[in-house]
N, C-alpha and C positions, 0 to 999 in steps of 0.2 A: 504494500500500500504506500502511495506517494504522500509524504508529509510536507505540508506547506508551512511557511513561517506564520506565526500566530497573528501578526499584524494584518495579514491579507484578509482575514475574516472580519476585520473591523473597518478596513478602508477600501473604497472602491478603486478599481484598477486605474481609471484615468487620473485619480488623485496621486496614486503611487508613481505613475509615469511623470507627472508634473514635478513631483518631489525629486525623482531621479534626474530629470533634465535640469532642474534648479541646482541640484547638488553638483552636477558636472559643470554647469556654467560658473557656479561659485568657485569651484576648484580651479577652473581655467583662469578666472580673474585673479585668484590668489597667486597662481603660478606666475602670471604676468607681473603682478606687483612685486614678486620676489626677484624678478630680473633686474639687473643693473639698468639705470636710466641714463640716457644721453644728456649731456649738459645742454641747457637752453642757450640760444644765441644771445649775444649782447647787441641790442638794437640801438645803434649810436646815431648816425647822421641821417637826416631826412630833409627832403625838399618837396614843396607843393607848388603846382602850377594851376591857376584857375582854368578849369577845363571840364568839358563833359563828353561822354561817350557818343552822343548823337552828332555833335558838330566836329569833333576832333579825332584824329588818329595819331598815335605816338609809337615809334619804333625805338627800342632800347638795344644798343649795340656795344659790346665790350671791346675796347681797343687793346692792341698789343702792349701799350705802355701802362696798362691798368687804369686808364681813364675811361669815362663813360661817354658815349656819343648818343644824343637823343635827336631823332628826326620827328618834327611835329608838323602834320599836314591837315588841311581841311578834309573831313570825311566825305562831304557832299559838295564838291567844288562846282559852283554854278557860274552865273554871270557876275561881272564886276571884278575888282581887283582883290586878289587874295594871295597871301604869301605862305611859303613853307619855311619853317624856322629850324636852324641847326644849332645845337648847343653842345659844348664839350664841358664835362665836369671832372674835377679832380677827385681824389680818394675821400675827401671830406664833403663831397657833393657841393662844392663851391664852383660857380661858373668860371671857366677859364676864358671862353669867348662865346659870343652868340652872333649869328649872321642870318639874314633874311634874303629870300629870293622869290621872285614872282612865280606863282604856281599856275601852270597851264591846266585848265579844267579837263583837257583831253589826255593829260599825262597821268599814269597810275604807277605808283612805286612797286616794282617787282621785288627787289631785294637790296640789301646793304652789305658791303664787304669792306675790308681794310687791310692795309699792309703797314709797314713801319712809318711811312711818310704821308699817306693819303687815305681818305675814305672815299668810297665809290657808291654812288646811288644810281641804280639802273631803272629807267622808266619805260613803260610801254607807251605807244601813241595810238591815235585813231587809225593809223596805217599799220596793218598787221606785220609788215616787213620792216618797219622803222623802229629803232630804239634810241633813247636819249640817255647819255651817260654824263653824270656830274662827277667831277674830281674835286675833292675838298682838301685843301692843305691842312694837315693835322696841327700845325703850329699856329696858324693865323685864322683859319675858318674861311679863307677866300676860296671861291669855287669858280671853275670854268666848266662849260658843258659842250658836248659834241653830239652829232647825230650819226648813227651807224645802221647798216643794212644787213639783215639776215639773208642767208642763201636761199631761203624758202619761206613763203607766207604761211606754211603749215607747221612751222616750228613753234612750240610753246615753251617758254623759258620757266624753269622751276626754281633755279637758284644760281648764285654767282660766288666766285672766290677770286682773290687777288693776291699777286706776289710780284714784287719788284716793278710796280707800275703797269703790269699786264693783268687782264681780266679774263677769267675762264667762265664759261656758261654751261650749265647742265640743263638739257632740254629734251623734249619729246616731239617726234614727228610721226603722227598716226600711230601712237603707242610704242614706237621704236625709240631707243635711246639715241641721243645726239649730244656729242661733246664739241664745244666751239671755243675759239680763241678770239678775243676782242683786243686788238691793239689800239689804244686811244688815239694814235697818230694816223690810223687808217680808217677809211669809211666802211670798207667791206669786212664783215665778220666771217672768219674762216672756219670751215667744218674740219674737225680733227679726224685723223685716220679712223676708219669705221670700227665700231664696237658692236658685237652681236649682243642683243639683249632687248628685253621689253621693259615696260614701266617699272615693275617691281624687282628687276634684276640688279639695279644699281645698289651696291652696298655702301660705297664710300665715295665722296667727292669733297676733297679738302686740300688745304695747303699745309705741308709740313714746314712750320716756321723754323725748325732747327736746321733742316737741310735745304730750305728755300726751294722746294720742289712742289709741283702740282701732282696729286696722286688720286687715282680712282680705282675702284675694285668692282668687278662685275661677275655675277654668276652666269655661267654659260652651259649649254648642253647641245649635243648633236642629235638628241633624241634617245641616246643609249647611255652615254657616259658624261654625267655632269662634271664640271670642273669650275675653278675660280681663276679669273684672270686679273692680275694687278698690273697697272701701267703707271709709270712715273715720267714726268716731263719737266723740262727746264722752263724758265719764265717766258721764253719765246715760243713755246709750244713744241719744241723738238723732243723726241722720245729718247730718254736716257736709260730706259729699262722696261722690258715687258716680261712678266713672269706668269707661269701657269702652274696651278696646284691641282693635283689629281691623285687619288689613292692608287697604290700599286695594283696591277691586274688581279692579284689574288685577294685584294681587300675591297674591290669595287662593289661586289655584291652586297656586302654588309655595311659599308661606310659610304654614304652619299653626301658629298660636300654641299652645303646649303648657301653659305655666305661667309664673308671674312673681312677683316680690317687689317691695315698695316700698322705696325708700331712706329712711333715717332723716333727721329734721331738718325744716326749714321747709317749709310747704305749697307756697310758690311755686316752690321749687327741687326738688321731689320728682320722681323718675323711677320707672318700672317697668322692671325688668330681669328677663329670663326666657329660656326656650328655645323654639325653634321647629323644626318638621319640614318635610318636603316632601310635599305632597298628603295627608298623614296624620299623626296624632299618634303613630304607632307607631315611626317612625324619626327619629332626631335629625339635625338639619342644622346648627344653630348657636345663637348667642345674639342677643337683640335688646334694644334699649333704647328707651324711649318716654317723652315728657313727658306731663303730665296732659291735654294737648290731643289726644293720640293720634298724634303724629308719631313714626314708628318708624324705627330704624336697625338693619341686619342685619349680623352678623359670622359668616361660615361657619367651622365648626371646622377645615376644611382650611386656613384662612389663619392659624390660631394657630401661633405659633412652637414651642411645646413640647407640644402636645396629644398627639403620638404618641411621646413619649420613654419611655413605659412599655413600649414594644415593643423587641425587639432591633433592632440596626441593619439587619439583613437584612429583617425584617418591616416596618420603617419604609419601606425602599426599595420594597417591594412595594406597600404601601398608597399611597405617593405616586404610583407608576406608575398605580395604579388611579384616583387622583384625575385624573391627566392624561388618561387614556382617557375617563373620564366627561365631562370638560370638553370634549374634542375632539368628542364626540357631542352636545354642547349640553345635557347633563344635569347637574344639581347632584349633588355627592357627598352621600350620606346614611350615617348610622352606626347600626347595629342595636342601639344601647344607649340608655339614658335618663340624664338628669341629676337628681340630688337636690340641690336648691339649699339653702344655708344662709342664715339671715338676713343681709342685706347689712350690711357693716361700714363705718364711716367710715374714710377713708384720707387721709393728708396731701395726696394729689393729687386726691381726690374720693371714690370708693367702691371697695371691694374685694368681689368676688363669689367665694365659695368654693362649689364644686360637686363632688359625687362621681359618678363614672361607674359605672353598674351595669347588670346585665341579670338577668332572671329565669332561675333555674337549674332544670332538670328532669332527672329520672332515672327509670329503670325501677323499678317496684315489685318489690323483691327477694323479697317474701313471696308474690307471686302465682304460681299454678300453673294450668296448663290442658293439654289434649291437645297444643296447639301447642308448649308449652315443656317438656313432659315428655321427658326423654332416652330413655325407653323407645320412643317413637315416632320416626318418621323426622324428622331435624332440619329445621326450617323457620326462616324469619325470626323474630326475637324478637317475640313477640306480647304481651309484658307491657305493661300500661298505663303511660303516663308519669305520674309523680307530681311535684308541685311541691315542690322542695327548699328554696327560699328565694331571697334576693337576693345575687348575687355582685358584689363591688366590685373594679374593676380599678385605678383611679387617681383621684386628686382633682386638680382644676384650680383655679387662682387667676387671676382677670382683674381688672385695675385700670382703672377708667373715670374720666374727668374729670366735672365737674358738669354737662356738656352731653351726656353719654352717649357720648363718643368713647372707643374702646378705646386705652389707652396701652401696656400690656404684659401679658404672660401668662406663666405657668409651670405646672409640674405636679409631682405627687408619686405615684410608683408605690406602690400598696398591696400587701398580701400575698395578694390574690386569694381572700379568705375569703368563704364563704357565710353569711349571717345570716338567721334566720327572719323578722325584721321589717324593714320599710323605715324605718330611722331613721339619722341621721348617725352615722358611725363616727369621724371625726376632729374635733378641736377646733382652733380657730385664733385667733391674736392678731396684732395689727399693732404694729410698733415705731414710735417717733417718726421713724425714717429711712424708713419705708414698707416695710420687709421684712415678710414674712408667715411666721409660724411655724405649722406644723401638727404635731399629735401625736396618737397613739392607742395604747391598751393592747392587747397581745396576749400572753397567758400572763404570764410574770413580768417582761416587758420593757415599756417605753414606747418606741415608735418615733417619730422626730421628723425634721423637715427644716425649714430656714429658706430660704424662696424669695426670690430677689432678681431684679431686672430684668436680663434678657439674660445670665443665668448658669445653666449646667447644674451642679447640685449633687448629691452622692451621695444615693441613696435608702436606703442600708443602715445608717444610724446608729440605734443603740438604746442604752438604758441600763436597768439593773435598778433597781427601787425599793429604796432603801437601807433598812437596818434600824437599830435604835437603836445597836447595837454592831457593830463590824467583825468580831468573833469569832463573831457569831451566824450561823445558817444558816436559810434559808427552806425549810421542809419541804413546805408546800403553800399554795395560795392559791385564792380563788374570789370571784365577784361583783365583780371589779375594774373600776374605771372611771376616767375622767379628765374634768375639766371646766375650761374657761377661767375663771380667777378674776378677775384684774385686771391691767392692763398686759401684761407678758410673763410673768406668773405663772399656772401651772396648779396644780390640786389633784388629786392621785391618791388613790384610796381603794379599800377592799375588805377582805376577810378574809384573814388570814395565820396559818399555823401556824409558830411560830418555835422553834428549838432553840438555847438558849444554850450556851456552852462548858461551863458547869457548871450543874447543877440541872435541873429538869424543864421540859418544853416548855410554851408558852403559845399560846392562840388569841385573836387580837385583831381588832378592826376598826380600821383605821388611816386617818389623814389625813396626807398627805405633800405639802408644798409643793415645786414645781419651778419655778425661776426661769430662764428662757432669756435 
């Protein structure tokens, strides 16, 4: 005869389940309280501009000399005279200079880039083939502009980068990748040597300021054998190195390279670090490192110490049990998510790789109706079409490698499981002189943060509100808020705020707020 605990005869089952759930939740909260907490940032310097999100648009750009460059434009340029304003701020957020230029209502800012001497603003025009480039002297704020022609009216520019007075463009032509070189002294924009790839195949498009080279990395495939191509160019657009990364023939079945990024610094010591899957690029398996000769090393995510910490303890145990079952069958473990890699950062021990784990989120079209979904008819399975909602991010990981590509340590940061419409990085990161990695990101009125250390599990629940000018003031509303790594362990928070003082009328401002971790 089965004997039940005495309390079950006195308490209904739903009540017992609620008690168990509450107990598990309390245990989880207590466990999180027991974790070490990251130190809160010191919010020092702040600047406010009288501005509102309906009329104005502001672009914040960090300069190589650790100054800040702010581009302020009219959001709805119409008839009449309107200016766009350029301002450079020092580390104390004091203006170094400010300059104004007439804004053509037919011009729309595409992107901002900078090198050691100038800032570059690229505008589109009402002519699909014409672009306007502003060159701004970093010391004085004086600007000149020039007009340039694309090789095709079908090229859509997604971003720009600059090195030694030359500008490189990243674009699409009918969903195909196009890399272009804009010499400010020439009217024609040149198409760089062809790169095979589609819209989502570009992994990296950046300037290595240490070696003063333009670098981009593209995932390629002939339909059977995926590989990764890395190309490096001098400021004039000349190719100084093309490198191909592909598993050895005996490894190609199990290891499918997905994407990769080049480490900064000297050519001889460069590595490619990226992600790989199992027999397909759809599912994630781990991280790889490779030297420029194509020698690869693989690190399964199941072997990382902190990869699963975003899950509850019970879910972690289930996942690890599944790992063991797959390994017992001779099958590698795969993860049905993807990695969004950040540019690789220098680290005291070598290199730090920051990556965000995400998956595509789908939901039923709530506005769709048909006989199958109409409640008047007999109920059937939900026949509404699935709609793409965006990209949902679960957590971020940090992996530290030495200069030979060996994994030294890893850690992770649980995110708020938010869905975003575009696939862009959500966290910003910095490296301390001791090698700790601080991650931060804005969500509503708070900035969430965590400092990751080697072999330590640290709380994921730390947040801080962006401070106001006076402690007696209240934040009524905010919008278009963002965060960027500035220099060292300093970040810059920015956005629009509606603020109510203790006395007097409310004000609406665009703010810049320093956060020093």
